[in-house]
C-alpha positions, -999 to +999 in steps of 0.1 A: +007-001+000+027+018-003+016+037-034-006+057-014+019+073+009+034+099-003+062+115+022+054+140+048+063+174+037+044+185+066+056+215+084+073+216+116+047+210+140+053+242+168+041+259+140+006+249+136-003+276+168-002+307+178+024+311+210+002+340+230+011+365+255-009+352+278-019+322+277-053+302+295-050+283+324-068+255+335-064+243+368-073+205+375-069+179+407-031+175+389-024+212+385-021+242+358-029+233+321-009+262+306-022+261+268-019+284+235-047+300+211-052+293+183-042+316+154-070+322+129-104+308+154-114+323+191-101+291+204-081+274+225-058+248+229-045+231+256-019+195+244+003+166+256-019+163+290-010+124+296-034+099+307-026+073+320+012+058+334+039+052+303+029+018+294+069+008+299+082-021+314+056-044+328+030-021+317+040-032+277+013-057+272-013-049+297-041-027+304-029+008+313-030+026+349-045+060+355-011+087+353-007+099+398+017+119+394+012+160+402+027+180+371+023+214+394+023+236+359+023+221+327+030+233+295+009+222+268+017+240+238+035+210+226+027+179+201+021+150+222+046+121+210+029+098+186+023+057+193+043+040+176+035+034+144+036+001+122+035-003+083+029+035+082+035+066+097+008+093+107+027+106+140+017+148+117+063+151+125+055+146+163+082+121+176+073+088+179+075+069+215+058+043+233+055+064+263+026+078+242-004+083+264-016+118+256-048+136+248-052+171+232-084+198+241-095+220+223-120+247+236-137+279+230-123+308+238-147+319+261-152+286+279-147+283+318-154+261+348-178+290+367-200+296+334-202+270+302-217+238+301-203+226+271-214+195+249-177+174+241-167+155+213-144+124+221-124+116+185-104+079+174-083+083+146-084+052+113-053+038+106-058+004+103-051-003+148-013+002+130-006+040+126-021+072+139-017+103+162-037+127+177-007+152+161-018+146+131-029+181+114-060+171+097-074+167+133-066+193+148-094+206+165-093+245+163-123+248+139-143+228+156-138+239+186-169+268+182-199+256+205-179+227+216-149+210+229-127+187+211-113+159+226-088+139+211-066+104+227-037+086+216-045+047+222-014+015+209-013+006+176+002-027+158+009-054+188+016-029+213-019-020+221-038-056+202-015-082+210-033-116+218-025-151+234-038-176+252-003-188+255+014-156+271-022-148+294-026-119+272-059-110+257-045-083+238-071-050+239-050-029+251-059+001+227-094-008+236-087-001+269-064+034+266-089+047+250-116+038+282-092+050+307-088+088+284-129+084+281-132+080+316-102+111+320-129+130+305-155+131+324-134+133+357-119+164+343-136+182+315-156+202+338-126+223+343-122+232+309-161+244+304-171+206+295-205+189+306-191+156+310-231+143+307-228+157+269-200+134+253-202+120+220-173+090+213-170+104+173-148+075+155-127+072+115-123+038+101-105+017+126-114+048+154-149+036+140-146+000+150-131+008+182-156+036+193-182+010+184-171-017+203-169+006+235-203+010+230-216-024+228-203-021+268-221-025+296-208+003+309-214+031+276-237+049+288-213+062+314-193+079+291-209+090+260-245+104+253-240+092+219-217+079+195-207+088+156-190+062+139-175+067+097-169+042+077-168+014+100-149-009+081-169-045+095-183-049+130-175-090+131-145-095+159-120-130+162-122-150+192-094-151+215-086-185+200-088-170+163-073-146+170-043-170+184-027-183+148-017-142+141-003-129+169+017-170+179+028-166+142+042-130+150+059-140+192+074-173+168+091-145+145+102-132+177+113-162+193+093-154+223+065-191+217+072-223+229+073-241+195+097-218+179+126-224+209+132-260+221+125-259+257+082-251+263+082-210+274+057-205+305+035-178+299+058-151+317+086-161+302+067-153+270+059-122+285+092-112+297+107-119+259+080-099+244+088-069+273+123-075+260+119-068+224+132-036+208+110-013+190+126-020+155+121-053+164+084-052+162+086-028+135+104-051+110+085-087+122+055-066+119+062-063+082+078-101+078+051-118+092+025-090+061+048-100+037+036-137+043+002-122+038-021-128+006-002-100-020-038-102-030-055-089+001-073-055-007-096-054+019-099-031+047-078-053+077-096-049+107-119-077+130-112-102+102-119-133+120-128-159+085-098-183+092-068-178+066-094-142+053-063-126+038-039-128+071-027-089+062-038-077+096-055-092+127-044-056+149-078-044+165-105-062+187-110-096+196-139-113+218-116-121+249-146-128+269-144-103+301-144-064+286-156-079+252-181-108+249-196-108+217-188-088+181-209-055+175-230-073+147-243-093+178-241-071+205-253-034+194-249+001+202-259+008+236-264+046+223-281+065+200-253+069+172-245+085+138-235+054+111-227+051+075-196+051+053-186+070+017-203+061-017-167+053-027-149+044+003-129+014-017-113+033-040-087+043-011-087+008-003-078-004-042-057+027-051-031+022-017-029-012-026-022-008-067-012+029-068-010+042-102-012+007-118-047+012-110-053+026-141-043-007-163-060-033-139-069-065-160-095-092-159-061-119-142-057-089-116-098-089-109-100-126-100-066-124-080-087-100-061-116-120-058-098-153-048-073-135-026-103-116-003-126-145-008-112-179-008-138-199-019-167-174-027-150-157-051-172-168-082-203-164-061-190-128-057-179-124-094-215-136-110-231-107-086-202-083-095-192-092-133-166-071-142-188-063-175-211-040-150-186-018-150-170-015-188-191+018-195-169+035-167-133+048-176-109+019-157-134-007-150-113-032-134-101-003-107-143+006-101-151-039-103-132-039-071-132-005-054-171-015-058-167-049-043-150-030-011-176-005-003-205-028-004-188-056+015-168-038+041-184-004+045-214+003+035-237-028+042-221-029+082-239+005+079-271-010+077-260-041+101-247-011+137-279+011+121-304-022+124-290-043+153-284-015+172-325-005+170-332-041+171-317-046+206-317-018+225-336+009+215-321+032+205-322+059+174-297+055+147-292+077+118-278+066+088-257+081+060-240+082+028-216+103+019-215+110-017-195+138-029-157+139-042-143+170-024-128+198-043-089+196-024-064+175-016-078+168+027-053+148+036-010+148+022-015+115+015-044+122-017-019+130-041-025+164-055-036+159-089-069+166-103-074+134-121-065+116-091-088+133-071-116+129-099-102+084-097-111+088-061-146+104-055-160+102-024-131+083-010-122+069+031-116+097+045-128+125+025-155+130+050-128+142+076-119+180+069-165+186+066-169+169+103-135+191+117-144+220+105-108+225+083-122+243+047-092+262+040-056+256+034-059+226+026-047+198+031-041+213+069-017+230+077-009+251+051-022+238+015-035+262-004-065+250-018-102+263-003-132+239-002-163+260-028-191+282-002-214+250-012-193+225+006-181+252+038-220+251+042-218+204+043-191+217+066-210+235+094-239+214+085-216+180+100-195+203+126-231+210+134-250+181+138-225+160+151-220+191+183-257+179+189-252+144+193-232+148+219-261+177+233-289+155+232-285+116+214-301+129+178-285+159+150-316+179+157-318+185+120-341+172+096-327+138+097-348+106+103-339+072+124-337+043+107-360+018+114-354-016+121-360-047+093-369-021+065-337+005+046-355+034+062-342+072+052-309+084+059-290+118+050-276+115+018-243+141+018-234+154-013-238+192-035-271+192-013-278+171+020-305+157+010-333+137+030-336+099+013-331+067+011-293+051+018-289+022-011-288-009+005-298-029-022-265-049-026-267-060+015-287-092+014-265-108-001-233-094+021-248-104+047-250-145+035-219-144+022-207-135+058-231-151+073-217-185+056-176-163+061-184-167+097-196-200+102 
């Protein structure tokens, strides 16, 4: 997928924010937090606030622990270190460190503990649970912290966040616990920033949406949030601990940290000790080694795939450990009201990431390999439903066919599943959407700044993020030269407001009808004009049956 990930040319992170003459200060039980002011909006920022003990030593491959120290006066004007990045890098130029459990906060400039009771929006970034960072410029909240507080929190990636192996008595889900601890910190501290802990929206995109959905299914979900917003959730079926073991045992074996890789049997304690002594560079190289053993034709979003030998490209994500997670979200459903949707061309991002400029010259043989690599014995069935002949009128038929299969199988139809099971099981309101707009600007530095590529990608995976964060100028952030059109600015304001309303009252507060369990249901189509209408789930009965068979 390296074709999509271009070299970073992000300006120094310190230049993202203005250095104020008099900094805003917030008093907490741990000490005073000294922040800064956003350069172009009436908002303040507080960066790199610790919410957990550094996950080092015995806390490596372990549950996080609350931050216990006092810090007196904390300088909160410098970006937090990013958690260790695996396979890709989306660190926004910040350093990488295992000591990375920090959060950032943006508030309206006039917010205060004494006079404000603002809604709070907590962000979980995507990145296949292998990479990502709160320091990535697209996720800064200066533009959207107008009538709400924005919180973004780091969580451990790759094996450091998700390694699970019963042989080592490690049940994984450490990153999920990082996120829960961050939400607990918000509940305990956000009043000091002018926020209302009873008005919290947890929102995430891609892998961040999967994690947010998992949290929303927990019995304690209502203690942490009023609602959840899930943007392009690539799957809602999780492997069991035993199903996850195949990948994790292979990974540990490559590190010589399992019984099968030595001449003597290692105890669980010895395996954990071995893993905790492995260097970051060894972890990273082993992730790459194991990933190269995966199916080279595997293109689908790789998070949460329990099907035996299905792709094997990545197993870093939540698992059903029997204690924290007892069911897949597809069976459990959210316990809080939810916005859930996908982008109409989500799949183009993945296909272009896999094939790069070769996407324009893909052949029928490539399509056949793609189907077998992604669906194994179900390849023929998928080919019958999505024959290349359906796409012959497009400029790049094979690219469009692959991308459509990815969009439908792993993103759009899981939106319907999430909405349906949540309304059925818990009686909560679900609001579905389809983001159909192809942005006029490249929205992140991974998208090539070429008009032809933007047209090819269309309403791709990640395309909605700039709108949800209110980034409408200087695109891609932080210092691009492209500006959204006036219509796009209007749509961005609408989306920012709808997400804020979810935090306040558990509904978008606008003309957006709730999903009806068992039916196709009306939703919102974000496009050149945002209109209420049917979301096209016509292909989802097919995919539901495929997944049901695959997961038996």
